[in-house]
PQR file with spaces between the fields and no chain letter, atoms N, CA, C, O and H, PARSE charges and radii, in Angstrom:
ATOM       1  N    UNK     1     109.742  147.273  159.835 -0.4000 1.5000
ATOM       2  CA   UNK     1     110.348  146.855  161.089 -0.0000 2.0000
ATOM       3  C    UNK     1     111.380  145.750  160.853  0.5500 1.7000
ATOM       4  O    UNK     1     112.448  145.745  161.465 -0.5500 1.4000
ATOM       5  N    UNK     2     111.050  144.817  159.961 -0.4000 1.5000
ATOM       6  CA   UNK     2     111.975  143.720  159.704 -0.0000 2.0000
ATOM       7  C    UNK     2     113.277  144.227  159.103  0.5500 1.7000
ATOM       8  O    UNK     2     114.355  143.766  159.478 -0.5500 1.4000
ATOM       9  H    UNK     2     110.183  144.820  159.464  0.4000 1.0000
ATOM      10  N    UNK     3     113.185  145.180  158.167 -0.4000 1.5000
ATOM      11  CA   UNK     3     114.397  145.712  157.552 -0.0000 2.0000
ATOM      12  C    UNK     3     115.261  146.441  158.572  0.5500 1.7000
ATOM      13  O    UNK     3     116.486  146.327  158.555 -0.5500 1.4000
ATOM      14  H    UNK     3     112.310  145.555  157.862  0.4000 1.0000
ATOM      15  N    UNK     4     114.617  147.185  159.456 -0.4000 1.5000
ATOM      16  CA   UNK     4     115.365  147.908  160.480 -0.0000 2.0000
ATOM      17  C    UNK     4     116.033  146.938  161.446  0.5500 1.7000
ATOM      18  O    UNK     4     117.178  147.145  161.848 -0.5500 1.4000
ATOM      19  H    UNK     4     113.621  147.278  159.470  0.4000 1.0000
ATOM      20  N    UNK     5     115.324  145.890  161.817 -0.4000 1.5000
ATOM      21  CA   UNK     5     115.886  144.884  162.713 -0.0000 2.0000
ATOM      22  C    UNK     5     117.043  144.148  162.043  0.5500 1.7000
ATOM      23  O    UNK     5     118.068  143.891  162.675 -0.5500 1.4000
ATOM      24  H    UNK     5     114.394  145.722  161.491  0.4000 1.0000
ATOM      25  N    UNK     6     116.882  143.815  160.785 -0.4000 1.5000
ATOM      26  CA   UNK     6     117.953  143.133  160.053 -0.0000 2.0000
ATOM      27  C    UNK     6     119.183  144.025  159.922  0.5500 1.7000
ATOM      28  O    UNK     6     120.312  143.557  160.062 -0.5500 1.4000
ATOM      29  H    UNK     6     116.049  144.024  160.272  0.4000 1.0000
ATOM      30  N    UNK     7     118.965  145.296  159.658 -0.4000 1.5000
ATOM      31  CA   UNK     7     120.078  146.227  159.533 -0.0000 2.0000
ATOM      32  C    UNK     7     120.828  146.356  160.856  0.5500 1.7000
ATOM      33  O    UNK     7     122.059  146.337  160.881 -0.5500 1.4000
ATOM      34  H    UNK     7     118.047  145.677  159.545  0.4000 1.0000
ATOM      35  N    UNK     8     120.090  146.487  161.947 -0.4000 1.5000
ATOM      36  CA   UNK     8     120.727  146.588  163.263 -0.0000 2.0000
ATOM      37  C    UNK     8     121.480  145.307  163.596  0.5500 1.7000
ATOM      38  O    UNK     8     122.581  145.351  164.145 -0.5500 1.4000
ATOM      39  H    UNK     8     119.090  146.502  161.926  0.4000 1.0000
ATOM      40  N    UNK     9     120.886  144.178  163.265 -0.4000 1.5000
ATOM      41  CA   UNK     9     121.521  142.892  163.516 -0.0000 2.0000
ATOM      42  C    UNK     9     122.804  142.755  162.701  0.5500 1.7000
ATOM      43  O    UNK     9     123.819  142.278  163.208 -0.5500 1.4000
ATOM      44  H    UNK     9     119.992  144.143  162.820  0.4000 1.0000
ATOM      45  N    UNK    10     122.756  143.169  161.448 -0.4000 1.5000
ATOM      46  CA   UNK    10     123.933  143.087  160.585 -0.0000 2.0000
ATOM      47  C    UNK    10     125.073  143.953  161.124  0.5500 1.7000
ATOM      48  O    UNK    10     126.221  143.512  161.172 -0.5500 1.4000
ATOM      49  H    UNK    10     121.931  143.556  161.036  0.4000 1.0000
ATOM      50  N    UNK    11     124.756  145.177  161.525 -0.4000 1.5000
ATOM      51  CA   UNK    11     125.795  146.057  162.064 -0.0000 2.0000
ATOM      52  C    UNK    11     126.355  145.494  163.362  0.5500 1.7000
ATOM      53  O    UNK    11     127.557  145.588  163.610 -0.5500 1.4000
ATOM      54  H    UNK    11     123.823  145.535  161.485  0.4000 1.0000
ATOM      55  N    UNK    12     125.504  144.913  164.187 -0.4000 1.5000
ATOM      56  CA   UNK    12     125.969  144.318  165.438 -0.0000 2.0000
ATOM      57  C    UNK    12     126.936  143.173  165.154  0.5500 1.7000
ATOM      58  O    UNK    12     128.003  143.095  165.763 -0.5500 1.4000
ATOM      59  H    UNK    12     124.527  144.836  163.986  0.4000 1.0000
ATOM      60  N    UNK    13     126.569  142.294  164.240 -0.4000 1.5000
ATOM      61  CA   UNK    13     127.429  141.159  163.927 -0.0000 2.0000
ATOM      62  C    UNK    13     128.765  141.602  163.347  0.5500 1.7000
ATOM      63  O    UNK    13     129.816  141.073  163.707 -0.5500 1.4000
ATOM      64  H    UNK    13     125.702  142.358  163.746  0.4000 1.0000
ATOM      65  N    UNK    14     128.713  142.579  162.445 -0.4000 1.5000
ATOM      66  CA   UNK    14     129.954  143.066  161.834 -0.0000 2.0000
ATOM      67  C    UNK    14     130.871  143.664  162.894  0.5500 1.7000
ATOM      68  O    UNK    14     132.066  143.372  162.919 -0.5500 1.4000
ATOM      69  H    UNK    14     127.859  143.009  162.152  0.4000 1.0000
ATOM      70  N    UNK    15     130.316  144.499  163.769 -0.4000 1.5000
ATOM      71  CA   UNK    15     131.154  145.130  164.795 -0.0000 2.0000
ATOM      72  C    UNK    15     131.667  144.104  165.799  0.5500 1.7000
ATOM      73  O    UNK    15     132.808  144.193  166.252 -0.5500 1.4000
ATOM      74  H    UNK    15     129.345  144.736  163.749  0.4000 1.0000
ATOM      75  N    UNK    16     130.824  143.126  166.151 -0.4000 1.5000
ATOM      76  CA   UNK    16     131.258  142.119  167.117 -0.0000 2.0000
ATOM      77  C    UNK    16     132.396  141.281  166.567  0.5500 1.7000
ATOM      78  O    UNK    16     133.424  141.120  167.225 -0.5500 1.4000
ATOM      79  H    UNK    16     129.897  143.054  165.783  0.4000 1.0000
ATOM      80  N    UNK    17     132.221  140.746  165.365 -0.4000 1.5000
ATOM      81  CA   UNK    17     133.253  139.878  164.822 -0.0000 2.0000
ATOM      82  C    UNK    17     134.514  140.651  164.469  0.5500 1.7000
ATOM      83  O    UNK    17     135.612  140.096  164.518 -0.5500 1.4000
ATOM      84  H    UNK    17     131.386  140.877  164.831  0.4000 1.0000
ATOM      85  N    UNK    18     134.372  141.936  164.111 -0.4000 1.5000
ATOM      86  CA   UNK    18     135.563  142.753  163.873 -0.0000 2.0000
ATOM      87  C    UNK    18     136.345  142.923  165.173  0.5500 1.7000
ATOM      88  O    UNK    18     137.576  142.908  165.170 -0.5500 1.4000
ATOM      89  H    UNK    18     133.481  142.387  164.072  0.4000 1.0000
ATOM      90  N    UNK    19     135.626  143.084  166.283 -0.4000 1.5000
ATOM      91  CA   UNK    19     136.300  143.254  167.578 -0.0000 2.0000
ATOM      92  C    UNK    19     136.961  141.959  168.031  0.5500 1.7000
ATOM      93  O    UNK    19     138.124  141.973  168.437 -0.5500 1.4000
ATOM      94  H    UNK    19     134.626  143.096  166.285  0.4000 1.0000
ATOM      95  N    UNK    20     136.255  140.857  167.970 -0.4000 1.5000
ATOM      96  CA   UNK    20     136.796  139.615  168.504 -0.0000 2.0000
ATOM      97  C    UNK    20     137.757  138.914  167.555  0.5500 1.7000
ATOM      98  O    UNK    20     138.369  137.915  167.931 -0.5500 1.4000
ATOM      99  H    UNK    20     135.311  140.846  167.641  0.4000 1.0000
ATOM     100  N    UNK    21     137.901  139.413  166.337 -0.4000 1.5000
ATOM     101  CA   UNK    21     138.919  138.842  165.455 -0.0000 2.0000
ATOM     102  C    UNK    21     140.310  139.166  165.974  0.5500 1.7000
ATOM     103  O    UNK    21     141.282  138.519  165.586 -0.5500 1.4000
ATOM     104  H    UNK    21     137.404  140.224  166.031  0.4000 1.0000
ATOM     105  N    UNK    22     140.416  140.172  166.858 -0.4000 1.5000
ATOM     106  CA   UNK    22     141.717  140.447  167.468 -0.0000 2.0000
ATOM     107  C    UNK    22     142.198  139.240  168.259  0.5500 1.7000
ATOM     108  O    UNK    22     143.401  138.983  168.316 -0.5500 1.4000
ATOM     109  H    UNK    22     139.626  140.698  167.173  0.4000 1.0000
ATOM     110  N    UNK    23     141.285  138.499  168.869 -0.4000 1.5000
ATOM     111  CA   UNK    23     141.677  137.274  169.571 -0.0000 2.0000
ATOM     112  C    UNK    23     142.272  136.259  168.604  0.5500 1.7000
ATOM     113  O    UNK    23     143.214  135.546  168.948 -0.5500 1.4000
ATOM     114  H    UNK    23     140.308  138.708  168.823  0.4000 1.0000
ATOM     115  N    UNK    24     141.723  136.195  167.401 -0.4000 1.5000
ATOM     116  CA   UNK    24     142.250  135.266  166.404 -0.0000 2.0000
ATOM     117  C    UNK    24     143.657  135.682  165.984  0.5500 1.7000
ATOM     118  O    UNK    24     144.537  134.836  165.825 -0.5500 1.4000
ATOM     119  H    UNK    24     140.957  136.775  167.122  0.4000 1.0000
ATOM     120  N    UNK    25     143.865  136.976  165.806 -0.4000 1.5000
ATOM     121  CA   UNK    25     145.194  137.472  165.438 -0.0000 2.0000
ATOM     122  C    UNK    25     146.192  137.181  166.554  0.5500 1.7000
ATOM     123  O    UNK    25     147.315  136.747  166.297 -0.5500 1.4000
ATOM     124  H    UNK    25     143.150  137.664  165.936  0.4000 1.0000
ATOM     125  N    UNK    26     145.773  137.425  167.801 -0.4000 1.5000
ATOM     126  CA   UNK    26     146.643  137.130  168.947 -0.0000 2.0000
ATOM     127  C    UNK    26     146.977  135.638  168.981  0.5500 1.7000
ATOM     128  O    UNK    26     148.119  135.260  169.243 -0.5500 1.4000
ATOM     129  H    UNK    26     144.860  137.778  168.011  0.4000 1.0000
ATOM     130  N    UNK    27     145.986  134.802  168.718 -0.4000 1.5000
ATOM     131  CA   UNK    27     146.217  133.352  168.735 -0.0000 2.0000
ATOM     132  C    UNK    27     147.239  132.950  167.678  0.5500 1.7000
ATOM     133  O    UNK    27     148.117  132.129  167.944 -0.5500 1.4000
ATOM     134  H    UNK    27     145.059  135.109  168.506  0.4000 1.0000
ATOM     135  N    UNK    28     147.131  133.520  166.489 -0.4000 1.5000
ATOM     136  CA   UNK    28     148.072  133.179  165.413 -0.0000 2.0000
ATOM     137  C    UNK    28     149.485  133.607  165.784  0.5500 1.7000
ATOM     138  O    UNK    28     150.440  132.857  165.582 -0.5500 1.4000
ATOM     139  H    UNK    28     146.418  134.187  166.273  0.4000 1.0000
ATOM     140  N    UNK    29     149.616  134.814  166.327 -0.4000 1.5000
ATOM     141  CA   UNK    29     150.936  135.302  166.742 -0.0000 2.0000
ATOM     142  C    UNK    29     151.519  134.409  167.837  0.5500 1.7000
ATOM     143  O    UNK    29     152.699  134.062  167.798 -0.5500 1.4000
ATOM     144  H    UNK    29     148.840  135.423  166.491  0.4000 1.0000
ATOM     145  N    UNK    30     150.690  134.039  168.813 -0.4000 1.5000
ATOM     146  CA   UNK    30     151.178  133.184  169.900 -0.0000 2.0000
ATOM     147  C    UNK    30     151.563  131.794  169.401  0.5500 1.7000
ATOM     148  O    UNK    30     152.559  131.224  169.848 -0.5500 1.4000
ATOM     149  H    UNK    30     149.731  134.320  168.845  0.4000 1.0000
ATOM     150  N    UNK    31     150.775  131.252  168.477 -0.4000 1.5000
ATOM     151  CA   UNK    31     151.105  129.928  167.951 -0.0000 2.0000
ATOM     152  C    UNK    31     152.398  129.967  167.143  0.5500 1.7000
ATOM     153  O    UNK    31     153.195  129.031  167.201 -0.5500 1.4000
ATOM     154  H    UNK    31     149.966  131.715  168.114  0.4000 1.0000
ATOM     155  N    UNK    32     152.608  131.048  166.389 -0.4000 1.5000
ATOM     156  CA   UNK    32     153.873  131.183  165.662 -0.0000 2.0000
ATOM     157  C    UNK    32     155.034  131.385  166.636  0.5500 1.7000
ATOM     158  O    UNK    32     156.129  130.867  166.418 -0.5500 1.4000
ATOM     159  H    UNK    32     151.960  131.808  166.342  0.4000 1.0000
ATOM     160  N    UNK    33     154.791  132.136  167.706 -0.4000 1.5000
ATOM     161  CA   UNK    33     155.826  132.339  168.716 -0.0000 2.0000
ATOM     162  C    UNK    33     156.151  131.079  169.492  0.5500 1.7000
ATOM     163  O    UNK    33     157.225  130.975  170.086 -0.5500 1.4000
ATOM     164  H    UNK    33     153.901  132.556  167.882  0.4000 1.0000
ATOM     165  N    UNK    34     155.243  130.127  169.494 -0.4000 1.5000
ATOM     166  CA   UNK    34     155.476  128.889  170.244 -0.0000 2.0000
ATOM     167  C    UNK    34     156.590  128.048  169.626  0.5500 1.7000
ATOM     168  O    UNK    34     157.088  127.111  170.249 -0.5500 1.4000
ATOM     169  H    UNK    34     154.371  130.212  169.011  0.4000 1.0000
ATOM     170  N    UNK    35     156.975  128.389  168.402 -0.4000 1.5000
ATOM     171  CA   UNK    35     158.112  127.692  167.783 -0.0000 2.0000
ATOM     172  C    UNK    35     159.371  127.942  168.613  0.5500 1.7000
ATOM     173  O    UNK    35     160.206  127.052  168.776 -0.5500 1.4000
ATOM     174  H    UNK    35     156.570  129.150  167.896  0.4000 1.0000
ATOM     175  N    UNK    36     159.497  129.169  169.138 -0.4000 1.5000
ATOM     176  CA   UNK    36     160.685  129.543  169.902 -0.0000 2.0000
ATOM     177  C    UNK    36     160.501  129.379  171.410  0.5500 1.7000
ATOM     178  O    UNK    36     161.469  129.130  172.129 -0.5500 1.4000
ATOM     179  H    UNK    36     158.819  129.892  169.005  0.4000 1.0000
ATOM     180  N    UNK    37     159.270  129.517  171.889 -0.4000 1.5000
ATOM     181  CA   UNK    37     159.007  129.449  173.333 -0.0000 2.0000
ATOM     182  C    UNK    37     157.753  128.618  173.532  0.5500 1.7000
ATOM     183  O    UNK    37     156.640  129.094  173.309 -0.5500 1.4000
ATOM     184  H    UNK    37     158.484  129.720  171.305  0.4000 1.0000
ATOM     185  N    UNK    38     157.940  127.368  173.955 -0.4000 1.5000
ATOM     186  CA   UNK    38     156.862  126.376  173.972 -0.0000 2.0000
ATOM     187  C    UNK    38     155.606  126.773  174.760  0.5500 1.7000
ATOM     188  O    UNK    38     154.509  126.472  174.289 -0.5500 1.4000
ATOM     189  H    UNK    38     158.845  126.982  174.136  0.4000 1.0000
ATOM     190  N    UNK    39     155.691  127.429  175.930 -0.4000 1.5000
ATOM     191  CA   UNK    39     154.455  127.780  176.662 -0.0000 2.0000
ATOM     192  C    UNK    39     153.506  128.701  175.894  0.5500 1.7000
ATOM     193  O    UNK    39     152.322  128.776  176.223 -0.5500 1.4000
ATOM     194  H    UNK    39     156.582  127.673  176.313  0.4000 1.0000
ATOM     195  N    UNK    40     154.007  129.399  174.881 -0.4000 1.5000
ATOM     196  CA   UNK    40     153.119  130.243  174.075 -0.0000 2.0000
ATOM     197  C    UNK    40     152.092  129.409  173.313  0.5500 1.7000
ATOM     198  O    UNK    40     151.038  129.916  172.929 -0.5500 1.4000
ATOM     199  H    UNK    40     154.968  129.339  174.613  0.4000 1.0000
ATOM     200  N    UNK    41     152.396  128.136  173.097 -0.4000 1.5000
ATOM     201  CA   UNK    41     151.450  127.255  172.413 -0.0000 2.0000
ATOM     202  C    UNK    41     150.144  127.166  173.195  0.5500 1.7000
ATOM     203  O    UNK    41     149.062  127.223  172.613 -0.5500 1.4000
ATOM     204  H    UNK    41     153.252  127.724  173.409  0.4000 1.0000
ATOM     205  N    UNK    42     150.248  127.024  174.514 -0.4000 1.5000
ATOM     206  CA   UNK    42     149.046  126.908  175.337 -0.0000 2.0000
ATOM     207  C    UNK    42     148.266  128.220  175.366  0.5500 1.7000
ATOM     208  O    UNK    42     147.035  128.211  175.363 -0.5500 1.4000
ATOM     209  H    UNK    42     151.128  126.977  174.987  0.4000 1.0000
ATOM     210  N    UNK    43     148.969  129.330  175.395 -0.4000 1.5000
ATOM     211  CA   UNK    43     148.297  130.636  175.368 -0.0000 2.0000
ATOM     212  C    UNK    43     147.578  130.836  174.035  0.5500 1.7000
ATOM     213  O    UNK    43     146.465  131.361  174.000 -0.5500 1.4000
ATOM     214  H    UNK    43     149.969  129.337  175.398  0.4000 1.0000
ATOM     215  N    UNK    44     148.206  130.420  172.949 -0.4000 1.5000
ATOM     216  CA   UNK    44     147.575  130.530  171.636 -0.0000 2.0000
ATOM     217  C    UNK    44     146.338  129.657  171.522  0.5500 1.7000
ATOM     218  O    UNK    44     145.321  130.075  170.968 -0.5500 1.4000
ATOM     219  H    UNK    44     149.110  129.993  172.978  0.4000 1.0000
ATOM     220  N    UNK    45     146.428  128.443  172.048 -0.4000 1.5000
ATOM     221  CA   UNK    45     145.263  127.552  172.021 -0.0000 2.0000
ATOM     222  C    UNK    45     144.133  128.098  172.889  0.5500 1.7000
ATOM     223  O    UNK    45     142.962  127.984  172.528 -0.5500 1.4000
ATOM     224  H    UNK    45     147.254  128.103  172.498  0.4000 1.0000
ATOM     225  N    UNK    46     144.479  128.692  174.035 -0.4000 1.5000
ATOM     226  CA   UNK    46     143.473  129.302  174.898 -0.0000 2.0000
ATOM     227  C    UNK    46     142.800  130.471  174.188  0.5500 1.7000
ATOM     228  O    UNK    46     141.584  130.642  174.282 -0.5500 1.4000
ATOM     229  H    UNK    46     145.430  128.785  174.329  0.4000 1.0000
ATOM     230  N    UNK    47     143.583  131.271  173.482 -0.4000 1.5000
ATOM     231  CA   UNK    47     143.019  132.401  172.746 -0.0000 2.0000
ATOM     232  C    UNK    47     142.079  131.920  171.637  0.5500 1.7000
ATOM     233  O    UNK    47     141.022  132.512  171.422 -0.5500 1.4000
ATOM     234  H    UNK    47     144.571  131.132  173.406  0.4000 1.0000
ATOM     235  N    UNK    48     142.454  130.862  170.942 -0.4000 1.5000
ATOM     236  CA   UNK    48     141.572  130.290  169.913 -0.0000 2.0000
ATOM     237  C    UNK    48     140.281  129.772  170.532  0.5500 1.7000
ATOM     238  O    UNK    48     139.200  129.960  169.973 -0.5500 1.4000
ATOM     239  H    UNK    48     143.313  130.381  171.116  0.4000 1.0000
ATOM     240  N    UNK    49     140.392  129.119  171.684 -0.4000 1.5000
ATOM     241  CA   UNK    49     139.199  128.590  172.351 -0.0000 2.0000
ATOM     242  C    UNK    49     138.282  129.722  172.798  0.5500 1.7000
ATOM     243  O    UNK    49     137.066  129.633  172.628 -0.5500 1.4000
ATOM     244  H    UNK    49     141.270  128.966  172.138  0.4000 1.0000
ATOM     245  N    UNK    50     138.849  130.788  173.368 -0.4000 1.5000
ATOM     246  CA   UNK    50     138.036  131.930  173.789 -0.0000 2.0000
ATOM     247  C    UNK    50     137.346  132.584  172.600  0.5500 1.7000
ATOM     248  O    UNK    50     136.186  132.985  172.692 -0.5500 1.4000
ATOM     249  H    UNK    50     139.837  130.860  173.506  0.4000 1.0000
ATOM     250  N    UNK    51     138.060  132.692  171.490 -0.4000 1.5000
ATOM     251  CA   UNK    51     137.469  133.268  170.281 -0.0000 2.0000
ATOM     252  C    UNK    51     136.275  132.441  169.824  0.5500 1.7000
ATOM     253  O    UNK    51     135.231  132.993  169.478 -0.5500 1.4000
ATOM     254  H    UNK    51     139.003  132.367  171.416  0.4000 1.0000
ATOM     255  N    UNK    52     136.425  131.129  169.822 -0.4000 1.5000
ATOM     256  CA   UNK    52     135.329  130.256  169.397 -0.0000 2.0000
ATOM     257  C    UNK    52     134.145  130.344  170.353  0.5500 1.7000
ATOM     258  O    UNK    52     132.994  130.373  169.920 -0.5500 1.4000
ATOM     259  H    UNK    52     137.274  130.681  170.103  0.4000 1.0000
ATOM     260  N    UNK    53     134.427  130.388  171.651 -0.4000 1.5000
ATOM     261  CA   UNK    53     133.347  130.466  172.643 -0.0000 2.0000
ATOM     262  C    UNK    53     132.590  131.779  172.521  0.5500 1.7000
ATOM     263  O    UNK    53     131.360  131.784  172.485 -0.5500 1.4000
ATOM     264  H    UNK    53     135.362  130.366  172.003  0.4000 1.0000
ATOM     265  N    UNK    54     133.320  132.901  172.457 -0.4000 1.5000
ATOM     266  CA   UNK    54     132.665  134.206  172.350 -0.0000 2.0000
ATOM     267  C    UNK    54     131.828  134.297  171.078  0.5500 1.7000
ATOM     268  O    UNK    54     130.703  134.798  171.099 -0.5500 1.4000
ATOM     269  H    UNK    54     134.319  132.897  172.487  0.4000 1.0000
ATOM     270  N    UNK    55     132.385  133.810  169.974 -0.4000 1.5000
ATOM     271  CA   UNK    55     131.654  133.862  168.709 -0.0000 2.0000
ATOM     272  C    UNK    55     130.384  133.018  168.777  0.5500 1.7000
ATOM     273  O    UNK    55     129.325  133.448  168.319 -0.5500 1.4000
ATOM     274  H    UNK    55     133.299  133.403  169.957  0.4000 1.0000
ATOM     275  N    UNK    56     130.487  131.827  169.343 -0.4000 1.5000
ATOM     276  CA   UNK    56     129.327  130.940  169.428 -0.0000 2.0000
ATOM     277  C    UNK    56     128.256  131.502  170.350  0.5500 1.7000
ATOM     278  O    UNK    56     127.069  131.438  170.032 -0.5500 1.4000
ATOM     279  H    UNK    56     131.347  131.478  169.716  0.4000 1.0000
ATOM     280  N    UNK    57     128.664  132.052  171.491 -0.4000 1.5000
ATOM     281  CA   UNK    57     127.693  132.587  172.452 -0.0000 2.0000
ATOM     282  C    UNK    57     126.934  133.759  171.860  0.5500 1.7000
ATOM     283  O    UNK    57     125.710  133.831  171.976 -0.5500 1.4000
ATOM     284  H    UNK    57     129.629  132.104  171.749  0.4000 1.0000
ATOM     285  N    UNK    58     127.647  134.673  171.229 -0.4000 1.5000
ATOM     286  CA   UNK    58     126.965  135.838  170.659 -0.0000 2.0000
ATOM     287  C    UNK    58     126.079  135.421  169.495  0.5500 1.7000
ATOM     288  O    UNK    58     124.980  135.951  169.334 -0.5500 1.4000
ATOM     289  H    UNK    58     128.641  134.614  171.134  0.4000 1.0000
ATOM     290  N    UNK    59     126.540  134.486  168.688 -0.4000 1.5000
ATOM     291  CA   UNK    59     125.714  134.019  167.576 -0.0000 2.0000
ATOM     292  C    UNK    59     124.430  133.390  168.099  0.5500 1.7000
ATOM     293  O    UNK    59     123.357  133.628  167.545 -0.5500 1.4000
ATOM     294  H    UNK    59     127.433  134.056  168.819  0.4000 1.0000
ATOM     295  N    UNK    60     124.522  132.597  169.151 -0.4000 1.5000
ATOM     296  CA   UNK    60     123.321  131.979  169.718 -0.0000 2.0000
ATOM     297  C    UNK    60     122.379  133.030  170.300  0.5500 1.7000
ATOM     298  O    UNK    60     121.164  132.932  170.132 -0.5500 1.4000
ATOM     299  H    UNK    60     125.394  132.403  169.601  0.4000 1.0000
ATOM     300  N    UNK    61     122.929  134.035  170.983 -0.4000 1.5000
ATOM     301  CA   UNK    61     122.086  135.081  171.562 -0.0000 2.0000
ATOM     302  C    UNK    61     121.376  135.873  170.474  0.5500 1.7000
ATOM     303  O    UNK    61     120.224  136.274  170.639 -0.5500 1.4000
ATOM     304  H    UNK    61     123.916  134.115  171.120  0.4000 1.0000
ATOM     305  N    UNK    62     122.064  136.094  169.369 -0.4000 1.5000
ATOM     306  CA   UNK    62     121.462  136.852  168.274 -0.0000 2.0000
ATOM     307  C    UNK    62     120.379  136.030  167.585  0.5500 1.7000
ATOM     308  O    UNK    62     119.354  136.574  167.176 -0.5500 1.4000
ATOM     309  H    UNK    62     123.000  135.768  169.235  0.4000 1.0000
ATOM     310  N    UNK    63     120.596  134.734  167.455 -0.4000 1.5000
ATOM     311  CA   UNK    63     119.620  133.884  166.775 -0.0000 2.0000
ATOM     312  C    UNK    63     118.368  133.644  167.611  0.5500 1.7000
ATOM     313  O    UNK    63     117.328  133.265  167.072 -0.5500 1.4000
ATOM     314  H    UNK    63     121.429  134.291  167.787  0.4000 1.0000
ATOM     315  N    UNK    64     118.456  133.861  168.925 -0.4000 1.5000
ATOM     316  CA   UNK    64     117.318  133.615  169.798 -0.0000 2.0000
ATOM     317  C    UNK    64     116.537  134.908  170.034  0.5500 1.7000
ATOM     318  O    UNK    64     115.861  135.038  171.054 -0.5500 1.4000
ATOM     319  H    UNK    64     119.301  134.169  169.363  0.4000 1.0000
ATOM     320  N    UNK    65     116.618  135.838  169.135 -0.4000 1.5000
ATOM     321  CA   UNK    65     115.867  137.087  169.263 -0.0000 2.0000
ATOM     322  C    UNK    65     114.397  136.786  168.999  0.5500 1.7000
ATOM     323  O    UNK    65     114.044  136.229  167.959 -0.5500 1.4000
ATOM     324  H    UNK    65     117.167  135.732  168.306  0.4000 1.0000
ATOM     325  N    UNK    66     113.560  137.152  169.932 -0.4000 1.5000
ATOM     326  CA   UNK    66     112.123  136.919  169.793 -0.0000 2.0000
ATOM     327  C    UNK    66     111.516  138.110  169.056  0.5500 1.7000
ATOM     328  O    UNK    66     111.700  139.251  169.480 -0.5500 1.4000
ATOM     329  H    UNK    66     113.847  137.604  170.777  0.4000 1.0000
ATOM     330  N    UNK    67     110.807  137.869  167.974 -0.4000 1.5000
ATOM     331  CA   UNK    67     110.212  138.985  167.239 -0.0000 2.0000
ATOM     332  C    UNK    67     109.133  139.691  168.056  0.5500 1.7000
ATOM     333  O    UNK    67     108.382  139.062  168.802 -0.5500 1.4000
ATOM     334  H    UNK    67     110.657  136.942  167.630  0.4000 1.0000
ATOM     335  N    UNK    68     109.077  140.978  167.900 -0.4000 1.5000
ATOM     336  CA   UNK    68     108.069  141.771  168.599 -0.0000 2.0000
ATOM     337  C    UNK    68     106.778  141.682  167.798  0.5500 1.7000
ATOM     338  O    UNK    68     106.729  142.088  166.637 -0.5500 1.4000
ATOM     339  H    UNK    68     109.686  141.489  167.293  0.4000 1.0000
ATOM     340  N    UNK    69     105.743  141.152  168.421 -0.4000 1.5000
ATOM     341  CA   UNK    69     104.479  140.965  167.721 -0.0000 2.0000
ATOM     342  C    UNK    69     103.569  142.165  167.931  0.5500 1.7000
ATOM     343  O    UNK    69     103.671  142.884  168.925 -0.5500 1.4000
ATOM     344  H    UNK    69     105.783  140.822  169.364  0.4000 1.0000
ATOM     345  N    UNK    70     102.693  142.356  166.983 -0.4000 1.5000
ATOM     346  CA   UNK    70     101.673  143.401  167.034 -0.0000 2.0000
ATOM     347  C    UNK    70     102.257  144.809  167.141  0.5500 1.7000
ATOM     348  O    UNK    70     101.613  145.705  167.687 -0.5500 1.4000
ATOM     349  H    UNK    70     102.611  141.772  166.176  0.4000 1.0000
ATOM     350  N    UNK    71     103.447  145.007  166.635 -0.4000 1.5000
ATOM     351  CA   UNK    71     104.024  146.345  166.647 -0.0000 2.0000
ATOM     352  C    UNK    71     104.010  146.870  165.215  0.5500 1.7000
ATOM     353  O    UNK    71     104.600  146.276  164.313 -0.5500 1.4000
ATOM     354  H    UNK    71     103.970  144.279  166.191  0.4000 1.0000
ATOM     355  N    UNK    72     103.343  147.966  165.032 -0.4000 1.5000
ATOM     356  CA   UNK    72     103.272  148.572  163.705 -0.0000 2.0000
ATOM     357  C    UNK    72     104.252  149.729  163.675  0.5500 1.7000
ATOM     358  O    UNK    72     104.218  150.613  164.532 -0.5500 1.4000
ATOM     359  H    UNK    72     102.863  148.449  165.764  0.4000 1.0000
ATOM     360  N    UNK    73     105.119  149.715  162.687 -0.4000 1.5000
ATOM     361  CA   UNK    73     106.137  150.747  162.582 -0.0000 2.0000
ATOM     362  C    UNK    73     106.025  151.424  161.224  0.5500 1.7000
ATOM     363  O    UNK    73     105.997  150.768  160.183 -0.5500 1.4000
ATOM     364  H    UNK    73     105.146  148.998  161.991  0.4000 1.0000
ATOM     365  N    UNK    74     105.964  152.731  161.258 -0.4000 1.5000
ATOM     366  CA   UNK    74     105.969  153.512  160.022 -0.0000 2.0000
ATOM     367  C    UNK    74     107.168  154.436  160.102  0.5500 1.7000
ATOM     368  O    UNK    74     107.305  155.210  161.049 -0.5500 1.4000
ATOM     369  H    UNK    74     105.988  153.264  162.104  0.4000 1.0000
ATOM     370  N    UNK    75     108.033  154.353  159.106 -0.4000 1.5000
ATOM     371  CA   UNK    75     109.258  155.151  159.129 -0.0000 2.0000
ATOM     372  C    UNK    75     108.932  156.641  159.146  0.5500 1.7000
ATOM     373  O    UNK    75     108.135  157.122  158.341 -0.5500 1.4000
ATOM     374  H    UNK    75     107.922  153.725  158.337  0.4000 1.0000
ATOM     375  N    UNK    76     109.550  157.354  160.061 -0.4000 1.5000
ATOM     376  CA   UNK    76     109.346  158.795  160.155 -0.0000 2.0000
ATOM     377  C    UNK    76     108.188  159.199  161.040  0.5500 1.7000
ATOM     378  O    UNK    76     107.944  160.391  161.227 -0.5500 1.4000
ATOM     379  H    UNK    76     110.198  156.963  160.714  0.4000 1.0000
ATOM     380  N    UNK    77     107.473  158.238  161.587 -0.4000 1.5000
ATOM     381  CA   UNK    77     106.317  158.555  162.425 -0.0000 2.0000
ATOM     382  C    UNK    77     106.751  158.645  163.882  0.5500 1.7000
ATOM     383  O    UNK    77     107.412  157.744  164.398 -0.5500 1.4000
ATOM     384  H    UNK    77     107.671  157.270  161.435  0.4000 1.0000
ATOM     385  N    UNK    78     106.379  159.725  164.532 -0.4000 1.5000
ATOM     386  CA   UNK    78     106.706  159.907  165.947 -0.0000 2.0000
ATOM     387  C    UNK    78     105.768  159.070  166.808  0.5500 1.7000
ATOM     388  O    UNK    78     104.593  158.895  166.485 -0.5500 1.4000
ATOM     389  H    UNK    78     105.842  160.457  164.112  0.4000 1.0000
ATOM     390  N    UNK    79     106.296  158.567  167.885 -0.4000 1.5000
ATOM     391  CA   UNK    79     105.474  157.754  168.797 -0.0000 2.0000
ATOM     392  C    UNK    79     104.858  158.637  169.850  0.5500 1.7000
ATOM     393  O    UNK    79     104.130  158.150  170.715 -0.5500 1.4000
ATOM     394  H    UNK    79     107.250  158.708  168.148  0.4000 1.0000
C-alpha cells in the first residue's frame, strides 16, 4: 500500500509542477518584456506570486495526507 501511495503521490507532484511551471515561464517572459513596457513588470511579479502560492498550497495539501489505518492490500486481489 505504501509503494502504491508513494507512486501515486509522485505522479501527482510531477504532473502538478509540470502544469504550473507554465506560470513561471509566463512570469519570466513578462519580466523580460517589462524592459520595454513597464506595466508588464507588475504582471510578471503577480505571476511569480501565484506560482509560489499554488505550489505551496498543493505541497501542504499533499503533505497532510492522513494514512489509512488497518487497511490490508494485496496486489492483484479483488475486493
